C-alpha positions in Angstrom: -6.7 -6.8 7.8 -9.0 -5.7 5.0 -8.7 -4.2 1.5 -11.0 -1.1 1.5 -12.2 -0.1 -2.0 -13.6 3.5 -2.0 -14.8 6.5 -4.0 -15.3 10.0 -2.7 -17.3 13.1 -3.6 -18.9 16.2 -1.9 -22.1 18.2 -1.9 -23.0 21.6 -0.5 -25.2 22.2 2.6 -28.3 23.0 0.5 -28.3 19.7 -1.2 -28.5 17.6 1.9 -32.3 16.9 1.9 -32.4 16.2 -1.9 -29.5 13.8 -1.6 -31.1 11.8 1.2 -34.4 11.7 -0.8 -32.6 10.6 -3.9 -30.7 7.8 -2.0 -33.8 6.6 -0.2 -36.0 6.6 -3.3 -33.4 5.0 -5.6 -32.0 2.3 -3.3 -34.9 1.7 -0.9 -32.8 2.1 2.2 -33.2 4.6 5.1 -30.3 6.8 6.4 -28.8 5.9 9.7 -27.3 8.7 11.8 -24.0 8.2 13.5 -21.1 10.1 15.1 -17.5 9.1 15.8 -14.5 10.5 17.7 -11.2 9.8 16.0 -7.9 10.3 17.6 -4.7 10.3 15.6 -1.4 9.4 17.3 2.2 9.8 16.1 5.5 8.4 17.3 6.9 10.2 20.3 9.8 12.4 19.1 11.5 12.2 22.5 12.4 8.6 21.8 14.8 7.3 19.1 12.8 4.7 17.2 14.7 2.4 14.8 13.6 2.6 11.2 15.1 -0.8 10.4 13.6 -4.1 11.4 15.3 -7.4 12.4 15.6 -8.3 8.7 17.4 -5.1 8.0 14.4 -3.7 6.0 13.4 -0.1 6.1 10.3 0.5 8.2 8.4 3.8 7.8 6.9 5.4 10.8 3.1 5.8 10.5 0.3 7.4 12.5 -2.2 5.2 14.3 -5.9 6.0 14.3 -7.9 5.1 17.4 -11.7 5.8 17.3 -15.0 5.1 18.9 -18.7 5.9 18.7 -19.7 9.2 20.2 -23.3 9.3 21.6 -25.3 12.0 19.9 -26.9 12.8 23.2 -23.7 14.6 24.2 -24.6 17.5 21.9 -26.0 20.3 24.1 -29.7 21.1 23.8 -30.6 18.1 21.8 -34.0 16.6 22.4 -34.0 12.8 22.3 -37.1 12.9 20.0 -35.2 14.5 17.1 -32.1 12.3 17.1 -32.4 11.2 13.4 -31.1 12.4 10.1 -33.0 15.7 10.5 -30.5 16.6 13.2 -27.6 17.0 10.8 -28.7 20.3 9.1 -29.0 21.8 12.6 -25.2 21.3 12.9 -24.3 23.6 10.0 -22.2 25.6 12.3 -18.5 26.4 12.2 -18.2 25.7 15.9 -17.5 22.3 17.5 -20.9 20.9 18.5 -19.5 19.0 21.5 -17.8 20.5 24.6 -14.1 19.9 24.0 -13.6 19.1 27.7 -15.9 16.1 27.2 -13.5 14.8 24.5 -10.5 15.1 26.9 -12.5 13.2 29.6 -13.1 10.4 27.1 -9.5 10.0 26.3 -8.4 10.2 29.9 -11.3 8.0 31.1 -12.7 10.6 33.5 -16.3 10.6 32.5 -17.4 9.9 36.0 -16.5 13.6 36.7 -19.6 15.8 36.2 -19.6 17.9 33.1 -21.3 21.3 33.3 -21.8 23.1 30.1 -25.1 24.1 28.6 -26.7 21.4 30.8 -24.5 18.8 29.2 -24.2 15.7 31.5 -22.7 12.3 31.1 -24.8 10.1 28.9 -25.9 7.0 30.8 -25.2 4.6 27.9 -21.6 5.8 27.6 -19.7 3.0 29.5 -17.1 4.6 31.7 -15.7 1.3 32.9 -14.7 0.0 29.4 -12.2 1.6 27.0 -13.5 0.0 23.8 -11.7 1.6 20.9 -11.1 0.7 17.3 -7.3 0.6 16.7 -6.2 0.9 13.1 -3.2 1.4 10.9 -3.6 2.1 7.2 -1.2 2.0 4.2 -1.1 4.6 1.5 -3.6 3.6 -1.2 -2.2 1.5 -4.1 -0.7 3.5 -6.9 -1.6 3.2 -10.6 -3.0 5.6 -13.2 -5.4 2.9 -14.5 -7.1 2.3 -11.2 -10.9 3.1 -11.2 -11.3 3.0 -7.4 -9.1 3.7 -4.4 -7.7 0.5 -2.8 -6.2 0.8 0.7 -4.9 -1.9 3.1 -6.3 -1.3 6.7 -5.2 -3.3 9.7 -7.6 -3.0 12.6 -8.1 -4.5 16.1 -10.2 -3.6 19.1 -8.9 -2.4 22.4 -11.4 -4.0 24.8 -9.9 -2.5 27.9 -6.8 -1.1 29.5 -5.4 -2.1 32.9 -3.4 -0.5 35.6 -3.9 2.4 38.0 -5.7 5.3 36.3 -5.7 3.5 33.0 -6.9 5.4 29.9 -6.3 5.6 26.2 -3.7 8.3 26.5 -1.5 6.3 28.9 -2.0 3.2 26.8 -0.7 4.9 23.7 2.1 6.6 25.6 3.3 3.2 26.7 3.5 2.4 23.0 5.7 5.5 22.6 2.9 7.4 20.7 1.6 10.8 21.5 -1.6 12.5 20.4 -1.2 14.3 17.1 -4.8 15.6 16.4 -8.4 14.5 16.9 -11.7 15.1 15.1 -15.4 14.4 15.3 -17.4 13.0 12.5 -21.2 13.3 12.4 -23.3 12.2 9.5 -25.6 9.5 8.0 -24.9 6.2 6.3 -26.7 4.0 3.9 -26.2 0.3 3.8 -26.7 -0.7 0.2 -26.7 -4.0 -1.6 -23.5 -6.0 -2.1 -22.0 -4.7 1.1 -21.6 -1.2 -0.2 -21.8 1.5 2.5 -22.2 5.2 1.6 -21.5 7.8 4.2 -22.4 11.5 4.1 -20.8 13.5 6.9 -19.3 16.6 8.4 -15.9 16.9 10.2 -14.9 19.1 13.1 -11.3 19.6 14.3 -11.3 19.3 18.1 -8.2 21.5 18.8 -9.4 24.5 16.8 -13.1 23.7 17.6 -13.9 24.6 14.0 -15.6 22.7 11.2 -13.3 21.4 8.5 -16.2 20.7 6.0 -17.8 24.1 6.3 -20.6 24.8 3.7 -20.6 21.1 2.5 -20.6 17.4 3.2 -18.1 14.8 2.3 -19.4 11.6 0.6 -17.6 8.3 0.9 -18.7 5.1 -0.7 -16.8 1.9 0.2 -16.7 -1.8 0.6 -14.3 -4.0 2.5 -12.7 -7.2 1.2 -11.3 -9.5 3.9 -8.4 -11.0 1.9 -6.0 -9.1 -0.4 -5.6 -12.4 -2.3 -9.3 -12.7 -3.1 -9.1 -11.2 -6.5 -12.6 -12.3 -7.4 -14.1 -10.4 -4.5 -11.9 -7.4 -5.1 -13.1 -7.2 -8.7 -16.7 -7.7 -7.7 -16.4 -4.9 -5.1 -14.8 -2.6 -7.6 -17.6 -3.3 -10.1 -20.3 -2.6 -7.6 -18.7 0.8 -6.7 -18.5 1.6 -10.4 -22.2 0.7 -10.8 -23.0 3.1 -7.9 -20.8 5.8 -9.6 -22.8 5.3 -12.8 -26.2 5.4 -10.9 -25.3 8.7 -9.3 -23.7 10.3 -12.3 -25.0 13.7 -13.0 -25.8 14.3 -9.4 -22.7 13.5 -7.5 -19.4 12.6 -9.2 -17.7 9.9 -7.2 -14.0 10.0 -7.8 -10.7 8.6 -6.6 -9.1 11.1 -4.2 -5.4 12.0 -4.3 -3.7 9.0 -2.6 -1.3 11.4 -0.8 -4.3 12.8 1.1 -4.9 9.3 2.6 -1.2 8.7 3.5 -0.8 8.2 7.2 3.0 7.9 7.1 5.2 10.4 8.9 6.8 12.9 6.5 
């Protein structure tokens, strides 16, 4: 479990190269390209789930996020030689850059089945025998009008593998009485800054609609994780480092606290 301190902002598509140049020059660190598949699961409405625990305390139902790295090589017509930060502007398209059937095969652990779409084939480094996923549950960020950064508790574990006949993520989550709610792909770059600050610049595509959610722009997230919620010194230090970054980028990007309700994973 960690306390994640964060600030958010956004830029338009045309500011991408300038932003990367500014970050690289100002902080002396190079951008690292990445892509993730995130699946969001909700309690199965076909089952009556108690909202009171053994201590007779109210327990709110919440969504679960299960995610993993997505190899960039699965993007059709991508040359291995250009898989770097220059790839991102090429994805300024409204359409999902990955075959949606490939996403289904990941969740159902069927990547040994050939995929034929724009010469898209299974990536050799994508391990089909292991179901490694990051499993996380997050609380709504802490309230308070005087807060200068968002602070959210995130509990995370790793699913190393699933067992049983035809095991896959979908069956694993169904056995927990959770069903798939929605899923999205994130592709972007990240900067590892001093004092364990990470800044991410990314685009998001909704898998179901196959459309880009962040059309005409990029989201920016700057964050740091504190391992213990009781470590007030580290929390205060992390907050100050984020505020220093906010000041350094002032006038170019305005890092802010988002509406905490937009980060609420509880079922309404």
